[in-house]
TIDOKOL-894690 format. One record per residue (C-alpha): residue in three letters; x, y, z. Coordinates in steps of 0.02 Angstrom, whole numbers, plus 50000, padded with zeros to 5 digits. Layout:
% residues N
@code = ALA; c1 = X; c2 = Y; c3 = Z
...
% end
This chain:
% residues 313
@code = UNK; c1 = 49466; c2 = 48207; c3 = 50874
@code = UNK; c1 = 49552; c2 = 48360; c3 = 50957
@code = UNK; c1 = 49480; c2 = 48402; c3 = 51130
@code = UNK; c1 = 49373; c2 = 48560; c3 = 51099
@code = UNK; c1 = 49414; c2 = 48628; c3 = 51271
@code = UNK; c1 = 49599; c2 = 48621; c3 = 51229
@code = UNK; c1 = 49565; c2 = 48705; c3 = 51072
@code = UNK; c1 = 49465; c2 = 48840; c3 = 51149
@code = UNK; c1 = 49607; c2 = 48870; c3 = 51277
@code = UNK; c1 = 49732; c2 = 48878; c3 = 51134
@code = UNK; c1 = 49637; c2 = 49004; c3 = 51033
@code = UNK; c1 = 49611; c2 = 49112; c3 = 51186
@code = UNK; c1 = 49795; c2 = 49105; c3 = 51228
@code = UNK; c1 = 49845; c2 = 49154; c3 = 51053
@code = UNK; c1 = 49723; c2 = 49304; c3 = 51049
@code = UNK; c1 = 49764; c2 = 49363; c3 = 51221
@code = UNK; c1 = 49953; c2 = 49335; c3 = 51206
@code = UNK; c1 = 49971; c2 = 49295; c3 = 51392
@code = UNK; c1 = 49945; c2 = 49143; c3 = 51499
@code = UNK; c1 = 49885; c2 = 49236; c3 = 51648
@code = UNK; c1 = 49752; c2 = 49337; c3 = 51556
@code = UNK; c1 = 49698; c2 = 49174; c3 = 51467
@code = UNK; c1 = 49672; c2 = 49094; c3 = 51639
@code = UNK; c1 = 49576; c2 = 49244; c3 = 51702
@code = UNK; c1 = 49464; c2 = 49251; c3 = 51541
@code = UNK; c1 = 49429; c2 = 49061; c3 = 51556
@code = UNK; c1 = 49411; c2 = 49053; c3 = 51747
@code = UNK; c1 = 49560; c2 = 48932; c3 = 51753
@code = UNK; c1 = 49723; c2 = 48922; c3 = 51841
@code = UNK; c1 = 49878; c2 = 48966; c3 = 51749
@code = UNK; c1 = 49944; c2 = 48783; c3 = 51769
@code = UNK; c1 = 49779; c2 = 48727; c3 = 51704
@code = UNK; c1 = 49802; c2 = 48827; c3 = 51541
@code = UNK; c1 = 49982; c2 = 48764; c3 = 51524
@code = UNK; c1 = 49917; c2 = 48585; c3 = 51543
@code = UNK; c1 = 49788; c2 = 48606; c3 = 51406
@code = UNK; c1 = 49917; c2 = 48672; c3 = 51285
@code = UNK; c1 = 50044; c2 = 48531; c3 = 51326
@code = UNK; c1 = 49904; c2 = 48399; c3 = 51299
@code = UNK; c1 = 49856; c2 = 48480; c3 = 51133
@code = UNK; c1 = 50035; c2 = 48482; c3 = 51073
@code = UNK; c1 = 50054; c2 = 48297; c3 = 51126
@code = UNK; c1 = 49902; c2 = 48246; c3 = 51023
@code = UNK; c1 = 49957; c2 = 48351; c3 = 50872
@code = UNK; c1 = 50140; c2 = 48287; c3 = 50883
@code = UNK; c1 = 50213; c2 = 48461; c3 = 50862
@code = UNK; c1 = 50252; c2 = 48614; c3 = 50973
@code = UNK; c1 = 50120; c2 = 48743; c3 = 50939
@code = UNK; c1 = 50211; c2 = 48884; c3 = 51035
@code = UNK; c1 = 50394; c2 = 48926; c3 = 51065
@code = UNK; c1 = 50405; c2 = 48977; c3 = 51244
@code = UNK; c1 = 50524; c2 = 49126; c3 = 51286
@code = UNK; c1 = 50520; c2 = 49155; c3 = 51474
@code = UNK; c1 = 50356; c2 = 49237; c3 = 51505
@code = UNK; c1 = 50313; c2 = 49261; c3 = 51323
@code = UNK; c1 = 50293; c2 = 49145; c3 = 51175
@code = UNK; c1 = 50283; c2 = 49144; c3 = 50984
@code = UNK; c1 = 50167; c2 = 49038; c3 = 50885
@code = UNK; c1 = 50247; c2 = 48906; c3 = 50774
@code = UNK; c1 = 50190; c2 = 48863; c3 = 50594
@code = UNK; c1 = 50104; c2 = 48709; c3 = 50654
@code = UNK; c1 = 50022; c2 = 48822; c3 = 50791
@code = UNK; c1 = 49958; c2 = 48940; c3 = 50655
@code = UNK; c1 = 49879; c2 = 48794; c3 = 50567
@code = UNK; c1 = 49794; c2 = 48725; c3 = 50725
@code = UNK; c1 = 49736; c2 = 48903; c3 = 50766
@code = UNK; c1 = 49650; c2 = 48929; c3 = 50596
@code = UNK; c1 = 49570; c2 = 48754; c3 = 50611
@code = UNK; c1 = 49506; c2 = 48798; c3 = 50786
@code = UNK; c1 = 49433; c2 = 48968; c3 = 50722
@code = UNK; c1 = 49348; c2 = 48880; c3 = 50579
@code = UNK; c1 = 49262; c2 = 48756; c3 = 50703
@code = UNK; c1 = 49205; c2 = 48902; c3 = 50807
@code = UNK; c1 = 49129; c2 = 48985; c3 = 50654
@code = UNK; c1 = 49042; c2 = 48823; c3 = 50598
@code = UNK; c1 = 48970; c2 = 48804; c3 = 50777
@code = UNK; c1 = 48898; c2 = 48978; c3 = 50773
@code = UNK; c1 = 48822; c2 = 48952; c3 = 50603
@code = UNK; c1 = 48746; c2 = 48784; c3 = 50668
@code = UNK; c1 = 48669; c2 = 48874; c3 = 50816
@code = UNK; c1 = 48601; c2 = 49010; c3 = 50705
@code = UNK; c1 = 48525; c2 = 48883; c3 = 50590
@code = UNK; c1 = 48441; c2 = 48796; c3 = 50737
@code = UNK; c1 = 48343; c2 = 48952; c3 = 50772
@code = UNK; c1 = 48163; c2 = 48970; c3 = 50714
@code = UNK; c1 = 48159; c2 = 49051; c3 = 50533
@code = UNK; c1 = 48140; c2 = 49236; c3 = 50539
@code = UNK; c1 = 48126; c2 = 49365; c3 = 50400
@code = UNK; c1 = 48227; c2 = 49491; c3 = 50488
@code = UNK; c1 = 48362; c2 = 49388; c3 = 50576
@code = UNK; c1 = 48513; c2 = 49290; c3 = 50508
@code = UNK; c1 = 48647; c2 = 49310; c3 = 50378
@code = UNK; c1 = 48620; c2 = 49310; c3 = 50185
@code = UNK; c1 = 48766; c2 = 49301; c3 = 50069
@code = UNK; c1 = 48745; c2 = 49390; c3 = 49901
@code = UNK; c1 = 48860; c2 = 49369; c3 = 49753
@code = UNK; c1 = 48848; c2 = 49484; c3 = 49601
@code = UNK; c1 = 48939; c2 = 49607; c3 = 49485
@code = UNK; c1 = 49034; c2 = 49754; c3 = 49552
@code = UNK; c1 = 48914; c2 = 49878; c3 = 49476
@code = UNK; c1 = 48768; c2 = 49792; c3 = 49558
@code = UNK; c1 = 48859; c2 = 49783; c3 = 49729
@code = UNK; c1 = 48887; c2 = 49970; c3 = 49721
@code = UNK; c1 = 48709; c2 = 49994; c3 = 49682
@code = UNK; c1 = 48625; c2 = 49881; c3 = 49803
@code = UNK; c1 = 48739; c2 = 49885; c3 = 49952
@code = UNK; c1 = 48685; c2 = 50054; c3 = 50026
@code = UNK; c1 = 48505; c2 = 49998; c3 = 50022
@code = UNK; c1 = 48544; c2 = 49832; c3 = 50106
@code = UNK; c1 = 48633; c2 = 49931; c3 = 50239
@code = UNK; c1 = 48479; c2 = 50036; c3 = 50270
@code = UNK; c1 = 48381; c2 = 49873; c3 = 50285
@code = UNK; c1 = 48514; c2 = 49815; c3 = 50416
@code = UNK; c1 = 48499; c2 = 49980; c3 = 50506
@code = UNK; c1 = 48313; c2 = 49950; c3 = 50520
@code = UNK; c1 = 48342; c2 = 49763; c3 = 50567
@code = UNK; c1 = 48512; c2 = 49747; c3 = 50645
@code = UNK; c1 = 48507; c2 = 49557; c3 = 50656
@code = UNK; c1 = 48484; c2 = 49540; c3 = 50468
@code = UNK; c1 = 48657; c2 = 49548; c3 = 50402
@code = UNK; c1 = 48702; c2 = 49542; c3 = 50209
@code = UNK; c1 = 48872; c2 = 49491; c3 = 50151
@code = UNK; c1 = 48905; c2 = 49552; c3 = 49974
@code = UNK; c1 = 49039; c2 = 49471; c3 = 49858
@code = UNK; c1 = 49078; c2 = 49567; c3 = 49698
@code = UNK; c1 = 49125; c2 = 49428; c3 = 49572
@code = UNK; c1 = 49113; c2 = 49380; c3 = 49386
@code = UNK; c1 = 48973; c2 = 49262; c3 = 49331
@code = UNK; c1 = 49072; c2 = 49101; c3 = 49337
@code = UNK; c1 = 49118; c2 = 49135; c3 = 49519
@code = UNK; c1 = 48940; c2 = 49186; c3 = 49565
@code = UNK; c1 = 48879; c2 = 49015; c3 = 49497
@code = UNK; c1 = 49017; c2 = 48920; c3 = 49582
@code = UNK; c1 = 48984; c2 = 49012; c3 = 49743
@code = UNK; c1 = 48799; c2 = 48971; c3 = 49736
@code = UNK; c1 = 48832; c2 = 48782; c3 = 49707
@code = UNK; c1 = 48967; c2 = 48770; c3 = 49844
@code = UNK; c1 = 48858; c2 = 48867; c3 = 49972
@code = UNK; c1 = 48986; c2 = 49014; c3 = 49986
@code = UNK; c1 = 48843; c2 = 49124; c3 = 49924
@code = UNK; c1 = 48652; c2 = 49106; c3 = 49957
@code = UNK; c1 = 48590; c2 = 49224; c3 = 49819
@code = UNK; c1 = 48671; c2 = 49267; c3 = 49655
@code = UNK; c1 = 48632; c2 = 49388; c3 = 49512
@code = UNK; c1 = 48698; c2 = 49345; c3 = 49339
@code = UNK; c1 = 48663; c2 = 49410; c3 = 49159
@code = UNK; c1 = 48621; c2 = 49236; c3 = 49090
@code = UNK; c1 = 48507; c2 = 49102; c3 = 49159
@code = UNK; c1 = 48613; c2 = 48950; c3 = 49201
@code = UNK; c1 = 48558; c2 = 48772; c3 = 49135
@code = UNK; c1 = 48617; c2 = 48685; c3 = 49291
@code = UNK; c1 = 48469; c2 = 48595; c3 = 49365
@code = UNK; c1 = 48531; c2 = 48621; c3 = 49540
@code = UNK; c1 = 48500; c2 = 48803; c3 = 49523
@code = UNK; c1 = 48328; c2 = 48896; c3 = 49513
@code = UNK; c1 = 48309; c2 = 49075; c3 = 49452
@code = UNK; c1 = 48194; c2 = 49215; c3 = 49397
@code = UNK; c1 = 48212; c2 = 49365; c3 = 49287
@code = UNK; c1 = 48243; c2 = 49530; c3 = 49385
@code = UNK; c1 = 48260; c2 = 49673; c3 = 49263
@code = UNK; c1 = 48340; c2 = 49739; c3 = 49108
@code = UNK; c1 = 48501; c2 = 49841; c3 = 49133
@code = UNK; c1 = 48567; c2 = 49956; c3 = 48997
@code = UNK; c1 = 48751; c2 = 49938; c3 = 48941
@code = UNK; c1 = 48825; c2 = 50109; c3 = 48903
@code = UNK; c1 = 48968; c2 = 50181; c3 = 48805
@code = UNK; c1 = 49029; c2 = 50317; c3 = 48928
@code = UNK; c1 = 49129; c2 = 50464; c3 = 48874
@code = UNK; c1 = 49195; c2 = 50630; c3 = 48952
@code = UNK; c1 = 49068; c2 = 50762; c3 = 48946
@code = UNK; c1 = 49206; c2 = 50892; c3 = 48919
@code = UNK; c1 = 49256; c2 = 50811; c3 = 48753
@code = UNK; c1 = 49183; c2 = 50880; c3 = 48596
@code = UNK; c1 = 49131; c2 = 50721; c3 = 48504
@code = UNK; c1 = 48997; c2 = 50769; c3 = 48379
@code = UNK; c1 = 48980; c2 = 50633; c3 = 48244
@code = UNK; c1 = 49073; c2 = 50508; c3 = 48351
@code = UNK; c1 = 49166; c2 = 50386; c3 = 48248
@code = UNK; c1 = 49304; c2 = 50251; c3 = 48265
@code = UNK; c1 = 49453; c2 = 50367; c3 = 48239
@code = UNK; c1 = 49393; c2 = 50484; c3 = 48375
@code = UNK; c1 = 49370; c2 = 50341; c3 = 48502
@code = UNK; c1 = 49544; c2 = 50271; c3 = 48458
@code = UNK; c1 = 49619; c2 = 50444; c3 = 48482
@code = UNK; c1 = 49532; c2 = 50463; c3 = 48654
@code = UNK; c1 = 49586; c2 = 50286; c3 = 48712
@code = UNK; c1 = 49492; c2 = 50165; c3 = 48821
@code = UNK; c1 = 49495; c2 = 50149; c3 = 49011
@code = UNK; c1 = 49494; c2 = 49962; c3 = 49040
@code = UNK; c1 = 49427; c2 = 49864; c3 = 49190
@code = UNK; c1 = 49413; c2 = 49677; c3 = 49229
@code = UNK; c1 = 49253; c2 = 49648; c3 = 49128
@code = UNK; c1 = 49282; c2 = 49777; c3 = 48990
@code = UNK; c1 = 49312; c2 = 49647; c3 = 48856
@code = UNK; c1 = 49147; c2 = 49561; c3 = 48882
@code = UNK; c1 = 49055; c2 = 49735; c3 = 48899
@code = UNK; c1 = 49134; c2 = 49802; c3 = 48735
@code = UNK; c1 = 49098; c2 = 49637; c3 = 48643
@code = UNK; c1 = 48915; c2 = 49635; c3 = 48691
@code = UNK; c1 = 48893; c2 = 49820; c3 = 48651
@code = UNK; c1 = 48977; c2 = 49814; c3 = 48481
@code = UNK; c1 = 48878; c2 = 49663; c3 = 48430
@code = UNK; c1 = 48708; c2 = 49733; c3 = 48476
@code = UNK; c1 = 48711; c2 = 49925; c3 = 48454
@code = UNK; c1 = 48662; c2 = 49919; c3 = 48271
@code = UNK; c1 = 48796; c2 = 50035; c3 = 48209
@code = UNK; c1 = 48925; c2 = 49972; c3 = 48077
@code = UNK; c1 = 49066; c2 = 50082; c3 = 48134
@code = UNK; c1 = 49054; c2 = 50018; c3 = 48313
@code = UNK; c1 = 49046; c2 = 49841; c3 = 48260
@code = UNK; c1 = 49223; c2 = 49870; c3 = 48192
@code = UNK; c1 = 49287; c2 = 49906; c3 = 48367
@code = UNK; c1 = 49403; c2 = 49768; c3 = 48429
@code = UNK; c1 = 49473; c2 = 49758; c3 = 48603
@code = UNK; c1 = 49648; c2 = 49713; c3 = 48551
@code = UNK; c1 = 49660; c2 = 49857; c3 = 48421
@code = UNK; c1 = 49606; c2 = 49998; c3 = 48539
@code = UNK; c1 = 49740; c2 = 50101; c3 = 48632
@code = UNK; c1 = 49725; c2 = 50088; c3 = 48817
@code = UNK; c1 = 49738; c2 = 50251; c3 = 48914
@code = UNK; c1 = 49710; c2 = 50179; c3 = 49085
@code = UNK; c1 = 49660; c2 = 50026; c3 = 49185
@code = UNK; c1 = 49563; c2 = 50023; c3 = 49348
@code = UNK; c1 = 49502; c2 = 49866; c3 = 49448
@code = UNK; c1 = 49401; c2 = 49956; c3 = 49581
@code = UNK; c1 = 49229; c2 = 49987; c3 = 49499
@code = UNK; c1 = 49193; c2 = 50144; c3 = 49600
@code = UNK; c1 = 49348; c2 = 50223; c3 = 49527
@code = UNK; c1 = 49327; c2 = 50171; c3 = 49343
@code = UNK; c1 = 49228; c2 = 50328; c3 = 49290
@code = UNK; c1 = 49360; c2 = 50446; c3 = 49370
@code = UNK; c1 = 49477; c2 = 50450; c3 = 49227
@code = UNK; c1 = 49335; c2 = 50455; c3 = 49105
@code = UNK; c1 = 49265; c2 = 50612; c3 = 49195
@code = UNK; c1 = 49438; c2 = 50693; c3 = 49182
@code = UNK; c1 = 49441; c2 = 50669; c3 = 48989
@code = UNK; c1 = 49568; c2 = 50526; c3 = 48988
@code = UNK; c1 = 49473; c2 = 50397; c3 = 48892
@code = UNK; c1 = 49304; c2 = 50304; c3 = 48868
@code = UNK; c1 = 49236; c2 = 50148; c3 = 48931
@code = UNK; c1 = 49087; c2 = 50025; c3 = 48925
@code = UNK; c1 = 48995; c2 = 49990; c3 = 49083
@code = UNK; c1 = 48813; c2 = 49943; c3 = 49147
@code = UNK; c1 = 48714; c2 = 50103; c3 = 49180
@code = UNK; c1 = 48705; c2 = 50058; c3 = 49367
@code = UNK; c1 = 48893; c2 = 50099; c3 = 49377
@code = UNK; c1 = 48844; c2 = 50282; c3 = 49357
@code = UNK; c1 = 48718; c2 = 50280; c3 = 49505
@code = UNK; c1 = 48843; c2 = 50314; c3 = 49640
@code = UNK; c1 = 48976; c2 = 50407; c3 = 49542
@code = UNK; c1 = 48983; c2 = 50584; c3 = 49620
@code = UNK; c1 = 49028; c2 = 50681; c3 = 49458
@code = UNK; c1 = 48885; c2 = 50618; c3 = 49349
@code = UNK; c1 = 48879; c2 = 50783; c3 = 49254
@code = UNK; c1 = 49063; c2 = 50746; c3 = 49194
@code = UNK; c1 = 49003; c2 = 50587; c3 = 49104
@code = UNK; c1 = 48911; c2 = 50576; c3 = 48936
@code = UNK; c1 = 48822; c2 = 50420; c3 = 48868
@code = UNK; c1 = 48824; c2 = 50387; c3 = 48683
@code = UNK; c1 = 48647; c2 = 50343; c3 = 48616
@code = UNK; c1 = 48668; c2 = 50208; c3 = 48481
@code = UNK; c1 = 48531; c2 = 50155; c3 = 48352
@code = UNK; c1 = 48484; c2 = 50009; c3 = 48463
@code = UNK; c1 = 48491; c2 = 50016; c3 = 48651
@code = UNK; c1 = 48608; c2 = 49875; c3 = 48720
@code = UNK; c1 = 48552; c2 = 49792; c3 = 48880
@code = UNK; c1 = 48579; c2 = 49642; c3 = 48984
@code = UNK; c1 = 48444; c2 = 49538; c3 = 49066
@code = UNK; c1 = 48475; c2 = 49513; c3 = 49255
@code = UNK; c1 = 48430; c2 = 49348; c3 = 49336
@code = UNK; c1 = 48418; c2 = 49303; c3 = 49519
@code = UNK; c1 = 48476; c2 = 49128; c3 = 49558
@code = UNK; c1 = 48477; c2 = 49020; c3 = 49709
@code = UNK; c1 = 48509; c2 = 48838; c3 = 49745
@code = UNK; c1 = 48365; c2 = 48713; c3 = 49735
@code = UNK; c1 = 48286; c2 = 48705; c3 = 49913
@code = UNK; c1 = 48132; c2 = 48622; c3 = 49983
@code = UNK; c1 = 48086; c2 = 48798; c3 = 50049
@code = UNK; c1 = 48163; c2 = 48970; c3 = 50045
@code = UNK; c1 = 48218; c2 = 49042; c3 = 50213
@code = UNK; c1 = 48114; c2 = 49195; c3 = 50260
@code = UNK; c1 = 48273; c2 = 49304; c3 = 50270
@code = UNK; c1 = 48317; c2 = 49267; c3 = 50087
@code = UNK; c1 = 48141; c2 = 49321; c3 = 50038
@code = UNK; c1 = 48165; c2 = 49486; c3 = 50132
@code = UNK; c1 = 48331; c2 = 49523; c3 = 50045
@code = UNK; c1 = 48266; c2 = 49469; c3 = 49871
@code = UNK; c1 = 48116; c2 = 49587; c3 = 49897
@code = UNK; c1 = 48234; c2 = 49731; c3 = 49936
@code = UNK; c1 = 48336; c2 = 49691; c3 = 49780
@code = UNK; c1 = 48184; c2 = 49688; c3 = 49667
@code = UNK; c1 = 48123; c2 = 49855; c3 = 49739
@code = UNK; c1 = 48293; c2 = 49940; c3 = 49706
@code = UNK; c1 = 48310; c2 = 49868; c3 = 49530
@code = UNK; c1 = 48133; c2 = 49923; c3 = 49487
@code = UNK; c1 = 48183; c2 = 50098; c3 = 49529
@code = UNK; c1 = 48342; c2 = 50080; c3 = 49429
@code = UNK; c1 = 48253; c2 = 50031; c3 = 49268
@code = UNK; c1 = 48253; c2 = 50184; c3 = 49163
@code = UNK; c1 = 48293; c2 = 50221; c3 = 48971
@code = UNK; c1 = 48459; c2 = 50277; c3 = 48917
@code = UNK; c1 = 48384; c2 = 50438; c3 = 48855
@code = UNK; c1 = 48354; c2 = 50498; c3 = 49034
@code = UNK; c1 = 48539; c2 = 50490; c3 = 49078
@code = UNK; c1 = 48658; c2 = 50640; c3 = 49084
@code = UNK; c1 = 48724; c2 = 50722; c3 = 48930
@code = UNK; c1 = 48684; c2 = 50583; c3 = 48808
@code = UNK; c1 = 48598; c2 = 50678; c3 = 48669
@code = UNK; c1 = 48762; c2 = 50776; c3 = 48621
@code = UNK; c1 = 48836; c2 = 50603; c3 = 48566
@code = UNK; c1 = 48684; c2 = 50548; c3 = 48461
@code = UNK; c1 = 48737; c2 = 50529; c3 = 48282
@code = UNK; c1 = 48559; c2 = 50493; c3 = 48225
% end
């Protein structure tokens, strides 16, 4: 096992970039710092730095040791945090969910952190398969998905119903919307558009929409940043299919219209966690905040901007 004192000295040296400042920071002598580095190099069997008079450069092996030492420091800090008494307003919670939900939830979780600075939420926007993998690996504590997993290592509960919407430019005159008009307009694609379009087409109850095929539609743009997907739509450059929550934080809502199909299409959201003997109190705090926000989000498509002008019924 590598001596943790040597590793601490090495990390400090790399981050300060200077032997003298490292010695001052660690209350050591400069020869003591040099001795720690030489001993660490001897155990590793490689030079970790290349010395150039009073300066140095880190070697490839040194980079590897540095990242290893930083990982140890992080694990130690997590260990210390986990040893503290359970608190509803202290600690870190890692949440994995779709990009649209991340945009919707993050501002409110930040408000919660402002009120409770020691309760920190990390959000990872990810597709369902990664959300599940992150929960099982421990890279995420809480996940939100659109289908309840069958893995017995996971537990979950239904959160809410989220409408899935066909979104178009409000400036476009699209009375009696049809396949030809959508093809002429073109589609703004995003990483999850194929799944969204397929679900929408299969469940909206309109024959002409059921004929839509992802590989047959002309593409007029692609955006992988969720907050920007509706921008080309608002400028009349195409249409897209997204969860209603994607519209929540878009600044130009009045430039987006939502088509109202015969049957509303929606996805059920499920909150999942790993099986535990007991749920940490900080998880419960974050989960309650998520539930409150999603309950406020639940609203019918009929209440959304400009949708009636695209109703063919």
